[in-house]
N, C-alpha and C positions, 0 to 999 in steps of 0.2 A: 380736378375735373369740375366742370360746370354743374352748379346745383348742389354741390357738397361743400358745406362751410366747416372749416376746421374749428374744433372746440377751443375756446379761450380758457387758459389755465392760470389761476392765481397761485404763484409759488412765492411764499413770503421771503424766502432767502435771496430772491433775485429782484431786488428793488430797482435795479437799472432797467428791467423790462417793464415792471408794472407801475413804477413811479411816473413815467411820462404818460401812460395810459390814464392813470387817475387824474393827473393834472388836466388833461384834455377833457375828461368827463366833468370836472368841477369848474371849468373855466367860467361858466355863466353865473356862478354865485361867488366867485372870488374877486378880490381887488386885482386890477390889472398889474399892479406892482407888488403883489404878495411876496414873491421871491426876494425882491430887494428889501422889503420890510423885515422879513425874517433874518436875512443875512446881515442886515445893518445892526441887529441886536445881539449877534454872536452868541446864540444860546449855548450854555454849557452842557446841559443834559437834554435828552430827547423829550422829556416832559416839559422842559422850558420852551422848546420849539413848538410843541403842541399848544401850550398856553398862548403863545403869540398868535398862532393860527386861529384859535378860538376867539381871540379878541378882535379879529378882523372879519368875521363872518357870522351869520346867524347859526347858532348851535343846532337848532331843529332842522334847518335846511341842509346843513352839513351832514348830519347823521342820515337823513332820508336819502340824500344823493349817494352816499357811500354804500348804504344798504342796497340801494337799487343797482349800483355798480357791481357789488359782490354777487347779487342774484343773477346777473347776466353771464356768469362764468362758473367754472368748476374750481374748487379749492383743493390744493394738494395737501394731503394729511399723511402722517407717518405713524406706524405702529412698530415698536421694537419687541422682539420675542426671541426665545431660544427653543428650537424645535428639532425633533428627529425628522428623518426623511418622510416617514408616514404622516407626521403631524403637518409638515410643510405641504404635502399633497392634499391634506384635508383643507387647509386654508385656500389652496389654489382652486379647489373644486367647490367648497361650501362657503368661502368667505370667512370673516372673523365673527365668531359667535360670543354672545355675552357669557361672562363667567358663571359657571355652576360649580359651587365649592366641592361637591361630592365627586365631580368628574376630574378633579385635580389629584385624587388619591393615587391613581396609577403612576403618574409622573413622580409624585413625592416618594412613594414606596421605591420606585426604581432608582431614584437619586440617593435616597438616604439609607437604604438597606445595607450599604457597604460600611457604614460607621460602626465601630466596635460596641457602641452603646445602643444600637438599634433595637435589640431584643428588649431592652429596658424601657425605651420610650415608645415603641410601636403601639402599645395599648392606649396611649394618649392621643393617637392620631385622629381618631374619629371625633373626639371632643374638640380638638384644635380646629378641624375643618368646620365644625358648627360655630365655634367661637368667632373665627375670622370670616366666616361666610354669612349665614343668616343673622348672627348676632352682631355683625359689623364691627368686631374687634379690630382696632387699628385703622378704622375707616371703612366706609361702605363701598364695596366693590362688586358684590354679587349682583348678577343681572345686568352688568354693564360691559361695554367695550370702549376703550379709550384710544384716541389718536392725538397727535400733537401737530402743530403747524410748521415747526421748523425742523428740517433735517439735521442741520448742524447742532441745534439744541439737543436733539435726541442722541446723536452719535458722539458729539464732543463735550456735551454738558452732563445731562442726567442719563448716562448710558447703562445704569444698572439693569435696565430691562433687557439689554442685549447681553450683559454678563450673566445674569442669573435667571432671566425669563420673567414669568409672571410675578408681580409684586406680592400677590396673594401667596404664592408658593414660598417666596422669601420670608414672609411673616411667619408662616407655619413652620418652616424649616428652622428659623431662629428660635421660635418658641420651644421647639422640641430639643434642639441640640446647640443652642447658643450660636456664636459666630461660625462654628464649624458646619452648621447646617447649610446656610447660604453658599458656603464655599464648595459644598458638594454639588449644588445646582449648576455651578460653572462647568462641571465636567459632563453635563447631560445635554446632548444635542449641540446644535450650532446656532450662532447668532444671525438673525435675519431681520432686515428692515422691510416692512410691508408698505408699499407706496400706494396710496388710495386717492382717487379723484372723486371728491364729494360734491354733489350739486350745491351751488352757493347758498341757496336758501336753507338747505338742510345743515350745511356747515355752520352757518350763523346761529341757527337754533341749537345745535350741539355745543357750541361755545358758550351758550347761555342757558344751561339746562334748568335753571331756577328762575327764568325770566330775565329781562333786560334791566330791571331796576328803575328807580325814579328818574332823577335828572342826570344820572351818570351815563357816560357812553357805554354801549354794550361791549362786553368782552370781544376781543378781536378787532372791532371797529376802533376801539381806543388804541390798541397796539398799531394798527395800520396808520392811523393819523399821527401818532407819535413818531414812528420811523419815517413816514413820508415827509412830514414837516422838517424833521432833522436833516433828511436828505436834500430838501430844498436849500437849507442853510449850508450844507457841506456836501456837494455833489459826489465826492469820492467815498462817502459813507457807504458801507456794505451792511445791509440788514442781516446777512448771515452771521456776522461777527457778534451779534447780540446774544445768540444762543437762546432765543425766546422760548419760554415755557408757557405756551397757551394751548390748552387742551380742548378736545371735543369729547363729549360723553354721549354714547348711544345706548339705548335700552332695547334695541332690536339688532339682529345680525347686520353687519356691514357686508353687503352683497359681493359675491365674487366678481360680478361684472364691473364693480368700481375699482378693483385691484388692477393696477397697471404694471407693477413690477414686484418681484420678490428678490431682494438684493442681499446676497451673502456679505456680511460685514466681518472684517478682520480687526479685532481689537486686542490690545495687550492688557492682561489682567495682572494684578499684583500677587 
C-alpha cells in the first residue's frame, strides 16, 4: 500500500540478503575493485578477510558507515528458553523480563522436588538463589535479559538454553544435586525460541553493554565485517554455518511488541 514502508530486518544468518545491501551502502568509501582484491588473496579465515578489508579503507569511516547502516533497520535477535504453557503466555503478553533470582524458586522447586534427595537439599535452596543471584556466583545474570544474533548458533550450537531453560536455574540445580539437577530441568516445560526484532541502535548498544572500547571494532560490527568480507571472497559462504555466539544484554524488559514469533523447537537430548 502506498505510504507504508516495510521494515528492513537484519538477520545475521542470511548473508545472501544483507551482504549485497551492505555492499551498496559502503560503495562510496570502498575501492572499486575491493572484491577482486580480497578474492586474489584467498583468505583462509574470516578474520583474514576482515584484515584485508581494513587495509583497503579508513577504519573510522568504515565503522561509522556500518553503524549508520545498522541504525536504519531492525536486528533479529533470539532467546532460548524452556517454559510451561502459562510461562509462554506471560512472555507473549509481557515480553522478556530481567532475571530476578527469587522468582526462579517456583520453577526450581517444581523441577527438582521429584529427586529422592530433595528433602535433604531443599533447605539449601534459598542460599543458592542468593549466591547465584545477587552475589553473582558463576557470573552476573540478575537484572538482565539476553538475546543472541544467530538462530543456528542458538539451536545447533549452544542449545543448553533450550534443553534446560535458564542458565541461572541450571547453576542452582547443579549446585544442589550435581549433574542430576540440570537433567531434571529438561523434563520441565517445552523448548521455545523467542524471535525478537530489536531497533538497530538499541541492538548495537546491547551488544556492547560496557561500551565500544578504544580502537577495536564494536562487538557485532566486528562480526558483520568479518563475515561480510569473507563472503566477498567466497560468495557461496553461508553465515548461518558459523553458529555465531554474539549476545545482546538488556537491563530492562524486552517489550512484547518486539516479539515476532514464539517457535516451538524440537531437540534431541542425550
